[in-house]
C-alpha positions in Angstrom: 120.1 64.8 95.3 122.3 62.3 93.5 125.3 63.6 91.5 126.7 62.2 88.3 130.0 61.8 90.2 128.7 59.1 92.5 128.2 61.0 95.7 125.2 62.8 97.3 124.9 66.5 97.3 122.7 68.0 100.0 122.3 71.2 98.0 122.8 74.7 99.2 123.1 75.4 102.9 122.0 78.5 104.8 124.5 81.3 104.9 124.6 84.6 106.8 124.9 87.7 104.7 125.1 91.3 105.5 122.3 93.7 104.5 124.4 95.1 101.7 125.0 91.6 100.3 121.3 90.8 100.3 120.4 94.1 98.7 123.0 93.6 95.9 121.9 90.0 95.3 118.2 90.9 95.2 118.9 93.6 92.6 121.2 91.5 90.5 119.3 88.1 90.5 115.5 87.8 90.2 115.7 84.3 91.5 117.7 85.2 94.7 116.5 83.3 97.8 117.3 85.2 101.0 116.9 82.1 103.2 119.5 80.0 101.4 121.6 82.9 100.1 121.5 81.5 96.5 120.2 82.3 93.1 119.2 80.0 90.2 121.9 80.1 87.5 121.4 79.7 83.8 122.8 76.2 84.2 119.7 75.3 86.3 121.7 75.0 89.5 121.7 77.2 92.6 124.7 79.3 93.3 125.8 81.4 96.3 125.7 85.1 96.1 128.0 87.0 96.5 
């Protein structure tokens, strides 16, 4: 994905999370994706959780 700042952003990368982190993020964010460890923010971008 091309960024407005003139460089390429590969997007979110896979992260390892503990079971507690995953449970928390799943409860907190409906858009949480376990594989990437991210959720879709109100700004339309994916963010890491926690």
